[in-house]
C-alpha positions as CSV (number, residue, x, y, z in Angstrom):
1,X,6.4,-17.8,-17.2
2,X,5.6,-16.1,-14.0
3,X,9.0,-14.7,-13.3
4,X,7.8,-11.1,-13.1
5,X,4.9,-12.2,-10.9
6,X,7.2,-14.1,-8.6
7,X,9.7,-11.3,-8.4
8,X,7.0,-8.8,-7.5
9,X,5.5,-11.2,-4.9
10,X,9.0,-11.7,-3.4
11,X,9.6,-7.9,-3.2
12,X,6.2,-7.3,-1.6
13,X,6.7,-10.1,0.9
14,X,10.1,-8.7,1.8
15,X,8.9,-5.1,2.2
16,X,5.8,-6.0,4.2
17,X,7.7,-8.4,6.4
18,X,10.3,-5.7,7.2
19,X,7.5,-3.2,8.1
20,X,5.7,-5.8,10.3
21,X,8.9,-6.6,12.1
22,X,9.7,-3.0,12.8
23,X,6.2,-2.3,14.1
24,X,6.2,-5.5,16.1
25,X,9.3,-4.3,17.9
26,X,7.9,-1.0,18.9
27,X,6.6,-0.1,22.4
28,X,3.1,1.5,22.6
29,X,4.9,4.7,23.6
30,X,6.9,4.7,20.4
31,X,3.6,4.7,18.4
32,X,2.6,8.0,19.9
33,X,5.8,9.7,18.7
34,X,5.6,12.0,15.6
35,X,7.2,11.1,12.3
36,X,9.0,14.2,11.0
37,X,8.2,13.8,7.3
38,X,4.4,13.3,7.5
39,X,3.8,14.9,10.9
40,X,1.7,11.8,11.8
41,X,2.2,9.5,14.8
42,X,4.3,6.4,14.2
43,X,1.2,4.3,14.7
44,X,-0.8,6.3,12.2
45,X,2.1,6.0,9.7
46,X,2.2,2.2,10.2
47,X,-1.5,2.0,9.6
48,X,-1.1,4.2,6.5
49,X,1.4,1.8,5.1
50,X,-1.1,-1.0,5.8
51,X,-3.5,1.0,3.6
52,X,-0.9,1.0,0.9
53,X,-0.8,-2.8,1.0
54,X,-4.5,-2.7,0.1
55,X,-3.5,-1.6,-3.5
56,X,-4.8,-4.9,-4.7
57,X,-8.3,-3.4,-4.6
58,X,-7.4,-0.7,-7.1
59,X,-5.5,-3.2,-9.2
60,X,-8.5,-5.5,-9.2
61,X,-10.6,-2.8,-10.7
62,X,-8.2,-2.8,-13.7
63,X,-8.5,-6.6,-14.1
64,X,-12.3,-6.3,-14.0
65,X,-12.3,-3.6,-16.7
66,X,-13.6,-1.0,-14.3
67,X,-12.5,2.6,-14.4
68,X,-10.0,3.6,-11.8
69,X,-11.0,6.6,-9.6
70,X,-9.8,9.8,-11.3
71,X,-7.8,11.0,-8.3
72,X,-5.0,13.5,-8.6
73,X,-2.0,13.4,-6.2
74,X,-3.6,16.3,-4.3
75,X,-6.8,14.1,-3.9
76,X,-4.7,11.2,-2.7
77,X,-2.7,13.3,-0.2
78,X,-5.9,14.9,1.1
79,X,-7.6,11.5,1.6
80,X,-4.4,10.2,3.4
81,X,-4.3,13.3,5.7
82,X,-8.0,12.9,6.5
83,X,-7.7,9.2,7.2
84,X,-4.5,9.7,9.3
85,X,-6.3,12.4,11.4
86,X,-9.2,10.0,12.0
87,X,-6.8,7.3,13.2
88,X,-4.2,9.4,15.1
89,X,-4.5,7.2,18.1
90,X,-3.8,4.0,16.2
91,X,-2.6,1.2,18.4
92,X,0.1,-1.3,17.7
93,X,-2.5,-4.1,17.4
94,X,-4.6,-2.1,15.0
95,X,-1.6,-1.2,12.8
96,X,-0.4,-4.8,12.8
97,X,-3.8,-6.2,12.0
98,X,-4.2,-4.0,8.9
99,X,-0.6,-4.6,7.8
100,X,-1.0,-8.3,8.0
101,X,-4.5,-8.4,6.5
102,X,-3.6,-6.3,3.5
103,X,-0.2,-8.0,3.1
104,X,-2.0,-11.4,2.9
105,X,-4.6,-10.0,0.4
106,X,-1.9,-8.4,-1.8
107,X,0.2,-11.5,-1.9
108,X,-2.8,-13.7,-2.7
109,X,-3.8,-11.3,-5.4
110,X,-0.3,-11.3,-7.0
111,X,-0.1,-15.1,-6.9
112,X,-3.2,-15.2,-9.2
113,X,-1.7,-12.8,-11.8
114,X,-0.3,-13.9,-15.2
115,X,1.9,-11.9,-17.5
116,X,-1.1,-10.4,-19.4
117,X,-2.6,-9.3,-16.1
118,X,0.6,-7.5,-15.0
119,X,0.4,-5.5,-18.3
120,X,-3.3,-4.7,-18.2
121,X,-3.8,-0.9,-17.9
122,X,-6.0,1.6,-16.3
123,X,-5.7,5.3,-16.1
124,X,-5.5,7.7,-13.1
125,X,-4.2,11.3,-13.1
126,X,-2.2,10.6,-9.9
127,X,-0.1,8.2,-11.9
128,X,0.2,10.5,-14.9
129,X,-2.4,8.7,-16.9
130,X,-2.0,5.1,-18.1
131,X,-0.7,2.7,-15.5
132,X,-0.3,-1.1,-15.7
133,X,-1.3,-3.4,-12.8
134,X,2.5,-4.0,-12.2
135,X,3.3,-0.3,-12.2
136,X,0.4,0.5,-9.9
137,X,1.5,-2.0,-7.3
138,X,5.2,-1.1,-7.6
139,X,4.4,2.7,-7.3
140,X,2.1,2.4,-4.3
141,X,4.3,-0.1,-2.4
142,X,7.9,0.7,-3.3
143,X,7.8,4.4,-4.1
144,X,4.9,5.8,-2.0
145,X,4.8,3.4,1.0
146,X,8.6,3.1,1.0
147,X,9.0,6.8,1.6
148,X,7.2,6.5,4.9
């Protein structure tokens, strides 16, 4: 019991640690460079990945039997672009603070899950409809954040 939870926790820890190590090794000048794919600064992209690690807030809605926001992928991309524009000058310290805070929150959240929690479902158009807590975390962290 708990094998899926522990595997998910281990993957999240590994992914987040790798991102934190990369950002920690950057100079402030590196953070001002533009990432080709998003056309955001490196600092903004690092901060954006920190936002991804906050997925436990959405997953928590599912566990509390609340309705997920009915966002489409267009909505998600629009919000990400707005947030990134608002934080274009993100510093290394700001990015690392958010990455570490949300990593810790997500890992703590995952540790409390049981098998039934991982399978609980909500629905959001951005995910094509029904999505389990495990699928939500995996998509937001390993598919979406991993692309950055």
